[in-house]
C-alpha positions in Angstrom: 2.2 46.7 65.5 -0.4 44.2 66.4 0.1 44.7 70.1 -0.7 48.9 69.4 -3.9 47.6 67.8 -4.9 44.9 70.4 -4.2 48.0 73.2 -6.5 50.4 71.1 -9.3 48.0 71.4 -8.9 47.5 74.9 -8.8 50.9 75.5 -11.9 51.5 73.6 -13.7 48.5 75.9 -12.7 50.0 78.8 -13.8 53.2 78.1 -17.1 52.5 76.7 -17.5 50.2 79.8 -16.6 52.7 82.1 -18.9 55.4 80.3 -22.4 52.8 80.7 -20.7 51.9 84.2 -20.5 55.2 85.6 -23.4 56.7 83.4 -25.8 59.2 86.0 -29.0 57.7 85.0 -30.7 58.7 88.5 -29.9 62.4 87.2 -33.2 64.4 86.0 -30.4 66.2 84.3 -29.0 63.5 82.2 -32.2 62.0 81.2 -33.6 65.2 80.1 -30.5 65.5 77.9 -31.2 61.8 76.8 -34.7 62.7 76.3 -33.8 65.7 74.1 -31.3 63.7 71.9 -33.9 61.6 71.0 -36.9 64.0 70.8 -34.3 65.9 68.6 -33.3 63.3 66.1 -37.1 61.9 65.9 -37.8 65.6 64.9 -35.0 66.2 62.3 -36.1 62.4 60.5 -39.8 63.9 60.4 -39.4 67.3 59.6 -36.5 67.5 57.4 -35.3 63.9 55.9 -37.7 63.5 53.3 -39.3 66.5 52.5 -35.5 68.1 52.2 -32.6 66.4 52.1 -34.0 63.8 49.5 -34.6 66.7 46.8 -31.3 68.2 48.1 -29.4 65.1 47.3 -31.0 65.0 44.0 -30.6 68.8 43.0 -27.1 68.2 44.0 -26.8 65.3 41.7 -27.7 67.3 39.1 -25.0 70.0 39.3 -22.5 67.4 40.0 -23.4 65.3 36.4 -25.7 67.6 34.3 -24.1 70.8 35.1 -21.2 71.4 33.1 -17.5 71.9 34.8 -16.9 74.6 32.0 -20.1 76.7 33.6 -18.9 76.0 37.5 -15.5 77.3 36.5 -16.8 79.8 34.5 -18.8 81.4 37.3 -17.2 80.1 40.5 -14.1 79.1 39.4 -10.2 80.5 40.6 -10.5 81.8 37.4 -13.9 83.5 37.5 -14.3 87.3 38.0 -14.4 87.9 41.7 -17.4 90.7 41.5 -19.8 87.9 39.1 -18.9 84.7 41.4 -19.1 86.3 44.7 -22.1 88.2 43.9 -24.5 85.5 42.7 -22.8 83.4 45.9 -24.2 86.1 48.2 -27.4 86.2 47.2 -28.2 82.7 46.4 -29.8 82.5 49.6 -32.9 84.3 48.3 -33.3 81.9 46.0 -32.6 78.7 47.8 -34.0 79.3 51.4 -32.7 76.2 52.7 -30.9 75.0 56.1 -27.4 75.0 57.2 -27.5 71.0 56.2 -29.5 70.9 53.2 -27.3 73.3 51.5 -24.1 70.9 52.3 -24.8 68.5 49.3 -25.0 71.6 47.0 -22.1 73.4 48.1 -20.3 69.7 48.1 -21.2 69.6 44.8 -20.1 72.4 43.3 -16.7 72.7 45.5 -16.0 69.0 43.5 -16.8 70.5 40.3 -13.9 73.3 40.5 -15.7 76.2 42.2 -13.0 78.3 43.9 -12.8 78.6 47.5 -14.3 81.8 48.1 -17.2 81.9 46.0 -18.0 78.3 47.7 -18.0 79.5 50.8 -19.7 82.6 50.1 -22.2 80.4 48.8 -22.3 77.7 52.1 -22.7 81.0 54.5 -25.7 82.6 52.3 -27.8 80.0 51.2 -29.1 79.1 54.8 -28.5 82.6 56.0 -30.6 84.8 54.1 -33.7 84.3 52.1 -36.8 87.2 51.3 -39.0 85.0 53.5 -36.4 84.4 56.4 -36.2 88.5 56.1 -39.5 89.7 55.8 -40.8 87.4 59.0 -37.5 88.6 60.9 -38.4 92.5 60.3 -42.2 91.9 61.2 -41.5 90.1 64.2 -38.2 91.1 65.7 -38.4 94.6 64.1 -37.3 96.6 61.3 -34.1 97.4 62.5 -33.5 93.8 62.8 -34.9 92.7 59.5 -32.0 95.3 57.9 -29.0 94.6 60.0 -29.7 91.0 59.2 -30.1 91.2 55.7 -27.1 94.1 55.2 -25.2 91.6 57.7 -25.9 87.9 55.8 -25.2 89.5 52.3 -21.6 90.9 53.5 -20.8 88.4 55.8 -20.7 86.0 52.7 -18.6 88.1 50.7 -16.0 89.1 53.5 -15.6 85.4 55.1 -15.6 83.8 51.2 -12.9 86.8 50.2 -10.8 86.3 53.6 -10.9 82.2 53.4 -9.1 82.5 49.2 -6.7 85.3 50.6 -5.5 83.1 53.8 -5.6 79.7 51.7 -4.0 81.6 48.6 -1.5 79.1 47.7 -4.0 76.3 47.2 -6.1 78.9 45.4 -3.2 79.7 43.1 -2.4 76.0 42.3 -6.3 75.5 41.6 -6.1 78.5 39.5 -2.9 77.2 37.4 -4.6 73.8 37.3 -8.0 75.2 35.7 -5.9 77.3 33.3 -4.7 74.0 31.3 -8.4 72.5 31.5 -9.8 71.3 28.2 -13.4 71.2 28.6 -15.4 68.9 26.7 -18.4 70.2 24.9 -21.8 70.7 26.9 -24.2 67.7 25.9 -27.2 69.9 26.1 -28.2 73.5 26.0 -27.6 75.0 29.5 -31.2 76.3 29.8 -32.5 72.5 29.5 -30.6 72.3 32.6 -31.8 75.3 34.6 -35.2 74.2 33.8 -34.4 71.3 35.3 -32.6 72.5 38.6 -34.9 75.1 39.4 -37.6 73.0 38.9 -36.2 70.8 41.7 -35.4 74.0 43.7 -39.2 75.6 43.5 -40.3 72.2 44.7 -38.0 71.6 47.5 -38.8 75.4 48.5 -42.7 75.0 48.6 -42.5 71.5 49.8 -41.3 72.9 53.2 -42.9 76.2 53.1 -44.3 76.9 56.5 -47.5 78.1 58.0 -47.5 82.1 58.7 -46.6 83.1 62.1 -49.4 85.2 62.0 -53.0 85.2 60.7 -52.7 88.7 59.6 -50.0 87.6 56.7 -53.2 87.1 54.6 -49.9 86.5 51.5 -48.0 84.2 52.6 -51.0 82.2 54.5 -52.2 81.7 50.7 -48.9 80.6 49.1 -49.3 78.0 52.5 -52.9 77.0 51.8 -51.8 76.4 48.1 -48.6 75.1 48.5 -49.2 71.5 47.5 -50.9 72.3 44.3 -47.8 74.6 43.4 -45.7 71.8 44.4 -48.0 69.2 41.9 -47.8 71.6 39.1 -44.2 71.9 39.5 -43.9 67.9 40.0 -45.6 67.8 35.9 -43.2 70.5 34.9 -40.6 67.9 36.3 -41.8 64.8 34.6 -42.0 66.9 31.3 -38.4 67.3 31.5 -37.5 63.8 32.4 -39.1 63.1 29.1 -37.9 66.1 27.3 -34.4 66.7 28.0 -33.3 63.1 29.5 -35.1 60.8 27.1 -36.2 59.0 30.0 -39.4 56.7 28.8 -42.3 58.3 28.8 -44.5 55.3 30.1 -42.1 54.7 32.6 -42.3 58.6 33.9 -46.1 58.3 33.6 -46.2 55.4 35.2 -44.1 56.8 38.4 -46.6 60.2 38.2 -49.9 57.9 38.6 -48.0 56.2 41.8 -47.6 59.1 43.2 -51.1 60.8 42.7 -52.8 57.5 44.5 -50.2 57.5 47.2 -51.2 61.2 47.7 -55.2 60.2 47.4 -54.6 57.4 50.0 -52.2 58.9 52.3 -54.6 60.7 54.5 -56.4 57.2 55.1 -52.8 55.5 55.8 -51.6 57.5 58.5 -53.2 59.1 61.7 -51.0 62.6 61.9 -51.8 65.0 58.7 -48.0 66.5 58.9 -46.8 63.2 57.9 -49.5 62.9 55.0 -47.0 64.6 52.4 -44.0 62.2 53.5 -46.0 59.3 51.6 -46.2 60.9 48.1 -42.2 62.3 48.2 -41.3 58.8 49.3 -43.5 57.2 46.5 -41.7 59.8 43.9 -38.2 59.9 44.9 -38.5 56.1 44.9 -40.1 55.9 41.4 -37.5 58.2 40.0 -34.5 56.0 41.6 -36.0 53.0 39.9 -36.7 55.1 36.7 -33.1 56.2 36.7 -31.6 53.0 37.6 -33.3 50.9 34.3 -32.5 53.9 32.0 -29.8 52.1 29.4 -30.4 54.9 27.2 -28.1 57.7 28.8 -25.1 57.1 31.2 -25.5 60.5 32.7 -29.2 59.5 34.0 -27.2 56.6 36.3 -25.1 59.0 37.0 -27.4 61.6 38.4 -28.8 58.5 40.7 -25.5 57.4 41.6 -24.1 60.9 42.5 -27.5 62.0 44.4 -26.6 58.4 46.6 -23.3 59.0 46.4 -24.2 62.6 48.5 -26.8 60.9 50.8 -24.2 58.1 52.4 -21.5 60.9 52.7 -23.6 63.3 54.6 -26.7 61.7 55.9 -24.6 59.8 58.8 -22.5 62.7 59.6 -25.6 64.4 60.0 -27.5 62.3 62.3 -24.1 62.3 64.8 -24.4 65.9 64.9 -28.1 65.7 65.9 -27.7 63.3 68.2 -25.4 65.4 69.9 -26.6 68.8 69.5 -30.0 67.6 71.0 -27.9 65.9 74.2 -25.9 69.1 75.0 -28.3 71.6 73.7 -32.0 70.2 74.3 -34.7 69.9 72.3 -37.7 73.0 71.5 -40.1 72.6 69.1 -44.1 72.4 68.5 -44.8 73.2 72.3 -41.9 70.2 73.3 -39.3 71.3 75.5 -36.4 69.0 76.8 -33.1 70.6 78.2 -29.8 70.0 77.6 -27.2 68.9 79.5 -26.2 72.3 79.2 -28.8 74.0 81.7 -30.9 76.7 79.2 -30.6 79.5 82.1 -26.5 79.6 81.4 -27.6 80.7 78.1 -30.1 82.9 78.9 -27.8 84.7 81.5 -24.8 84.8 79.4 -26.6 87.0 76.4 -27.9 89.7 77.9 -26.8 93.3 77.9 -24.3 93.8 75.4 -20.7 93.2 76.2 -18.2 91.6 73.8 -18.6 88.3 75.7 -22.5 88.1 75.5 -22.2 88.7 72.1 -19.4 86.5 71.5 -21.4 83.6 74.0 -24.4 84.3 71.2 -22.6 83.5 68.4 -20.9 80.6 69.6 -23.8 78.7 71.0 -25.8 80.0 67.5 -22.9 78.3 65.3 -23.6 74.8 67.6 -27.0 74.6 67.5 -29.0 73.5 64.8 -32.2 75.6 63.3 -34.6 74.5 61.1 -35.3 77.4 58.4 -37.2 80.5 59.9 -37.2 78.5 63.5 -34.5 80.7 64.2 -37.2 84.1 64.8 -39.2 82.5 67.4 -36.2 81.1 69.2 -35.2 84.3 69.5 -38.2 86.7 70.1 -38.6 84.1 73.3 -34.7 84.7 74.0 -35.4 88.7 74.1 -38.4 88.0 76.3 -36.1 86.3 78.6 -33.6 89.1 78.8 -31.5 88.6 75.9 -29.8 91.9 74.2 -30.7 93.1 71.2 -27.1 92.8 69.9 -26.2 89.0 71.0 -29.9 88.5 69.4 -28.5 90.0 65.4 -25.3 88.0 66.7 -27.4 84.5 67.0 -29.2 85.8 64.0 -26.1 85.3 62.0 -23.7 83.0 63.0 -26.8 80.0 64.0 -28.4 79.6 60.7 -25.3 79.2 58.8 -23.7 77.0 61.2 -24.6 73.6 63.4 -22.7 70.7 64.7 -23.9 68.6 62.5 -22.6 70.5 59.1 -19.6 71.4 60.4 -18.7 67.5 60.8 -19.7 67.4 56.9 -17.9 70.6 56.0 -14.4 69.4 57.7 -15.1 66.1 55.6 -15.1 68.2 52.1 -13.1 71.2 53.1 -10.5 69.6 56.0 -10.2 70.0 59.4 -8.1 73.2 58.9 -10.5 75.0 56.5 -13.1 74.4 58.8 -11.7 75.9 61.8 -11.1 79.0 60.1 -14.4 79.0 58.3 -16.4 78.7 61.7 -13.8 81.1 63.3 -14.7 83.5 60.8 -18.4 83.1 61.4 -17.9 83.3 64.9 -15.9 86.6 65.4 -17.8 88.7 62.3 -20.8 87.7 64.1 -19.7 88.8 67.3 -18.6 92.4 66.0 -21.7 93.2 64.0 -23.8 92.3 67.2 -22.0 94.8 69.5 -22.1 97.2 67.1 -25.7 96.9 66.2 -26.0 96.8 69.9 -24.5 100.2 70.7 -26.7 101.7 68.1 -29.8 100.6 68.9 
């Protein structure tokens, strides 16, 4: 046994040595891939971790601690009415408007609370696949038919994929069904509306904090929301503070002190950082820190400390895998954002040549490549707009829209940790297959 362990250690050392020894440092393609890997990682850390993932972890903590298991089982469990469970899960993306990585802590939370595999998968797919803003921008920029096809495809995909997953793994679902039949659930400690108020306040803070600039100056309504979004976030933060005092019974003095610290940091942040894009990060970090400290030292309720513990648990589980996935995606596929462009080890020309026309192969390649790429919320639209201008067919464009936002290499790593490799492989295969067929059919019609 000891010999096998030592041989594994030796093999690891040999592989690492060979990788460093034969590293093609003189290759321009390799150097560009390294730059892309680091650039995508830095962009992800700056644009998504603080404003997207940190609130998402606390939202997932709310589900894990304050949303009763009875509620999850009633609406998403193996014994729930299918039409209700899948309907709620399929339209959830219109409310959340988040990316394939931000949905992960929420999905993990409801699945571990007893949600059936089918509704949980429908929720996992629909969360990043569809939102009101993404559909509107898709229709305006890529065409009305593309916008309609995207919303119809995303909603139907989530339901069909969830049903197919539940059927394939029906033996496990049957076991969960029997287990939930015998569960004696404790009564809820607080009214459901209070938990809903806390949950949706956090969700709205997440949505407005990440509200992007409109694609065109003509979008006056969206531009107004973007202009005043931090005022909206400030108002929602006041509601959050009120709910923390009223519902969770946190000490008012502590909450008010945290609110004051956040407000002061927001006022001085513009003088602390040179780049105005990073100004909102400082008050968000201060707010998260204050909330964490308050929850940690609160002795009145175990649930409050459990909220912090659950949120930290999701962060520990998800962040390392996302980091590995983002580094790998950048190295393989490159990094393109904010006018910067670094080619990955896989030439972009190969991708563009492979998605022209409307063959099943081109649609499959668009679905497959999109499934492994990372798309932040709404970034898929200008990317596909550029690919269409380079000769991409409309069918592959829709296939990329249906597969890309809902999956990414980082999200696959996390999903496999939650569901296992077998379920994850089936889920990814279903998304790619359905996106391929839908894109091909759309290309034939248009």
